[in-house]
N, C-alpha and C positions, 0 to 999 in steps of 0.2 A: 825470027829464029835466032838464037844466040850464035855468035860467030863460032866457027869450028875451033874447038879447043882440044888439046890433048890432056886428058886427066891422068895424072900419073898414078899408077897402082903400086902400092908398097905395103908391106906388112908392118913397117915401122915408119910412121910419118913424123916429120919434124913438127914440134909443137908450135913453131912460129908460122908454119904454112898450112896447118890442117884446117884452119878456118877458111882460107881461100879455096881449098879443094872442096870442102863441103858446100860452099856457095855455088861452085861450078856444077856439082852434082844436082843440087836443088834446081838450078835454072834449066838444065837439060830435062829433068823429070817433069817440071811444070810445063815445059813446051810440048811435051807429049811425043817426042820423036826418039823415044828409046826403044830399040828393038824393031822387029818387022811389024807389018800391019796386024791388027787384031783379027783373029779368025772368027768364024760364026759361033754364036753362042750354043753351047751344048745343052742337051736336055737335063732337066733337074733330076738328080738321082733320088732313089726311093728314100723315104724317111727311115732312118735307123730305128731299131727298137728302143723303147724307153729304157733308160738306165735302171739297173736294179742293184746298184752298189749299196753296201751296208750303211746304215745310219751312223753318223759320227757320234762319238761319245758325248754325253751331257756335260756341258761346261760346269766348272766348279760353282758352288753357291757363293753369292756375294757375302761380304762381311756384314755382320749385324751392326746396325747403327748404335751410336752411343746412347746410353740412357739419359733422358732429359733431366734437367735439374729438379730437385725437390721443391714443391710449391711452398710458399711462405706459411709460417705457422699462423693459426687462427688468432685474430686480434682479441685482446681483453681476457680477463680471468673470469671463470664461471662464478656463479653466486656462492657465497659461503654456506657450507653445510649446516644442518640443524644442530643446535646445542644439545649435547647429551642430557638425558634426564637426571634429576637430582638423586643421589644415592638414598637408599632406604634409611629410615630413622633408626635410632639405637634400640636397644632391648626394651621390652615392656616394663612399665613401672610395677613394682611389687604390690600385691593386694593389701588393702587397708584392713586391719583387723576389725571384726564385727563389734558393735557397741553392746555392752552387757545389758541384759534385760532389766527393766524397772521392777523393783520389789512389788509383789502382788498383794501382800497382806495389809490390812488397815489396823490390825491389832499388833500385838508383840510379834516381831519377826524372829524367826529362828536364827541361829548363828550363821555368819557368812560362810559360804562355801569356799573351799580352797581356790586360790587364784591360779588360773591356767598358766602353764609355763610360757615364757616369752618366745615368740617366733624367732627362728634363726635370722640373722641379718641378710639383707638382699632378698632373694627369692624364696626364703624359707616360709613355711606355712605358719599361721598364727596358732598359738596353743589353744586348746579347748576352753570354753567358758566354764567357770566354776559352777557347781550345782547350787540351785536356789535352796536356801534353808526352808524348813517346814513352816507353815503358817501358824502364828501364835493363836492361843485359844481366844474365842470371842467372849467379850465381857458379859457378866450376868445381867439379865434384864431385871430392872426394879421398877416399883410404881413411879408414876410421873413425878411424884413429889420427892421420890428418893434421890439419893446422890447419884450423879453420873459416874459410871465406871471410868477408871483411868484410861487415857488414850494409849494405845499400844505404841511401842517403840518403832521409830522409823527404821525401815530396812536399811541395811548397809549399802554403801556405794557399790555399783557393779564392779566386776573384775577389771583390772587395768587393760587398756587397749593395747593390742599387740604392736610390735615395732613395725613402722612403715618401711617397706623395702626401698632400697636406693633406686633413684631414677637412672635408667640406663643411659650411657653416653650416646651422644648424637653420632650417627653413622657418617662415614666420609662422604664428601660431596662428589658426585659423579664427575668423570673426566670431562674437561672442556673439549668440545669438538675442535679438531685441528683445521688450519686453512689448507684445503686441498681442492683439487680440480673436480668440480661436480659435473657429472655427465647426466643430464636429465633423461628419464625413460622416454621411449618413442610412442608410448600409448598412455591413455589416461589411467592413473593409478586409483582414481575414485577415492582420494584422501583429501579432505578439506584443506586448502592452502598449499598442497603439494604442487611443484612446478614440473611440467612435462613438455616435451618437444613435439609440436604438431607441424610436421613438414617444414622444419626450419624456423618456426615461430614458438617462443616460449609462452606457455599458457598456464594460468593458475587454475588448478582443479577445484570445481565446486563441490567435490565430494561424491 
């Protein structure tokens, strides 16, 4: 048992002695000789009713986390797009005038018909072909020993050929396809040689 000590009681302890006083109090309490003997244990009281206090408010929602960094851009440039089709050809070539008919007579041919007017330049129509002159009379038949009748004059040359229209200028060449990012379709387009994306693999369509 600790030796009998007088523990000073005060409302204002000196800071230099408070540690010593606390040590004395602890020794007395540890020895168990504080106060009178312990009385008999009392019966346990009834359990109190369960608390029905109100539920506390819901705590505030935590801050939303920062958005993660953007993933790296895809590597490589897609294939170059198809070259645009060539532009259409220039205007059509003007029609060639028809060739005049060959004279039909073997005897003297009638006078040459008037020459058709020349077609207008370019796409104008060719003038009509002149009319064929009437067939000359047939020579008189004579006995085998008789003189042969004169040969009829040769028919005139057919009318002049109409002016050939100018050849249209060649149309402009279609625009060249630009270098742009090509995104292939995700299903088979069924076009021969076209490229499409099959679950991440580039496949050339067989049509």
